[in-house]
N, C-alpha and C positions, 0 to 999 in steps of 0.2 A: 353597855358594860364597859367599865374602865379598862385601861391598858393592863393594870395589875390587879389581881384578885387573890384571895386566900384559897379560892376554889370555886367551882361552879358545877351546876347540874342542869342539863337540858333534857326535857322529855317531850317527845312528839305524842301528845295526848290523842290526836286524831287516830293514830294507829294503836296506841297503848290501851286506851279505854276499852275498845271492842275486844281486844285480846284478853284483858283482865276479866271482863264480863263473861267471855266464853269459858275461861278457866273456872270462874266461880260457878257457872252453870254445870260444868263437868263435875264439879265437886258436890253438886246437889243443892247449891244455894239458889234461892229464888230472889231475883233482884226486882223490886217493885217498879212498876212503870213510871211513876213520878221520878224516881231516882235515875232511871235510864234516860228519860227526856231531859233531866237537868244536866246530865253528863254529855249529852249529844253536842252542844255548841262549843265544848272545850277543844282547843286546837293545839296549844303548846304551853309549856311552863319552863321558865328560866329562873334559876336561883343562883345567887352568888354572894360572896362575902368580901368585906374590906377590913383591913386592920390599920389603925392609926395609933401607934404607941400601945397603950393598954386597952384601947377601945376597939372592939370588933363589932361590925354591923353586918346585917344580912338584908339583902334586897331580893325582891321577886317580881317577875312579870308574868302575867297570865293572859294568854291570847284567847279570845272567844269570838265566835262568828254570830 
């Protein structure tokens, strides 16, 4: 990530995904097994933005295991 950004977001997906799946289950949603297995390798997500004059760009990094 550069020294200056317009903002950033970091999500620890290794902890967030199981928590969200648990909440969905408590709400009565049934998450299909293929979806659960596709979400399992996700570890973290970092999003940030840069601005150069009138141009704003967004970048992201997704860590998987």
